[in-house]
N, C-alpha and C positions, 0 to 999 in steps of 0.2 A: 263345402259340404264336408260331413265329418265322417273319415274313413275308422270304421271299428273294425280289427284283428283279434279273430278268438284265437288259443292255441291248446292244444291238449297232446297226447301223446303220438299216435296212429292216424288224424284227422280222417277217422269215420266211425269214429261215434258221440264221442260229446260235443265239438267244436264245428261240429258240421250239425247238429240240433240248434245249437245255438246261432249260427249263421243265419240256417234256414226258418227259425221263429224271428227273427229280427226283421227279417226282409219283408216278414207277415204282417208287418206291423207301419209299416210305410215311411214317411217323412223324410228327411233329410239326412240321412246315413247312410252309405253306403259301406258296405260290412261282406268281408272276407273271412274266411279260416285255413288254417295249417297245422302241419305236425311238428315234431320234434323228432321224430326219427320215423316219419313217414314214406312211404312210398310214391313218387308221384304216378296218379292214376287208377290208384284203388276205387272203388266203391265206396257209397257209404254202407255200413255194416243193415242186414236185411232189416234187422230190431230198430238200429237210430230211422230208416226209411219209414216204416208204419208210422214209430210214433210222429216223424214230421209229419208224416201224413192227417193225422188226427188231428193236427192244430191249423190243418190248410197249410203247411209247410208242404216242399216238394223236391228232394233228394234223390229226383230221379236220373239225374244226366250231372250227379254229382261227381265232381273226383279228385282224389288226395291231393293235396302239394308238399315238398319239404319244407319247413321254415325257413327262408334265408335273411340274411340281412338286409337284402332290398325292399323286402316287406315287410321290415319294423321300419326302414327310413320312412317307407309310405304312410305306415299308418300315425293316426293320429292319437290311436290310443290301444293298448295292445291288453289280453284279455286273457290270462292264464286259467287252466284249470284245475293246477297245482302249485306249491311251492317251489319243487323241482321244477316246471316248466318253466316259474319265471324264474328259477336260475339259470335255465341255459336261455334265458332270453338273454339275460344279464352276460352270460359270457360270449355270446354270440355279438352283442351290441351294447356294451357299459352304458354307452349314453342314452339307452333308450329307458333306462329306471324312473324317471321321471314321469311317464306316460304307461306304464304297467304295473297294471292293477289284478289281482285275483278276484275272479270271479265272484263267490261269496266270503272273502273281506278278510277274515282269520282265520279259515278252514280251510281244507281241497275238496272238489267233486270229486266222490268215485268214481273207478272206472268200470264203466259196466261192461266190458268187451268180451264177448262171450259165455254171457251169461243169460239169463230166459228173459224175454218179454216183460215180464212185470218188473224187474231190476232196471231196464232202460225206463220205463214208466216213473219210476220213483226219482231217478235221478233226473230225468226232463224236471219235473214236477219241482224238484230243491231246486236246479238252476234256472226255472222259468221265474220266479218271484223275482230274485235276483235281475234279470233280467228287464224283468216290467220296471223295479227301479234305476237299472243304467239306461233304458231306454229314455225315459222322464229327464232326468237328468241331461240328455243328449238335445234333447230337442225343443 
């Protein structure tokens, strides 16, 4: 079973939405998420919970986690939302370089934190296309 770890800043918006969506796809993929500056135990943002529910995901019991080297070591694939996140991953564990990618390939996913629901929807739609492609390569 492949283990995929999604990384963002606070682990309350982008990476939880990715995690929740990947879980709806089923298959032989274990998925989790974390944040480089997360506070352990925060809930997903209200807007992220709403967007997740719209595509069948569930973030009602989600709790944020701060990224650790152990999480990176366990993952088969680390997917970051920005080049800054990728840089922090490699600071924590340089040997994770070969398995760490940027979700959108050559550009960052904008952070919707604190924005209105429409921004969260646009953010998710942008990520969804890349997530669908990624899922197909893993299954």
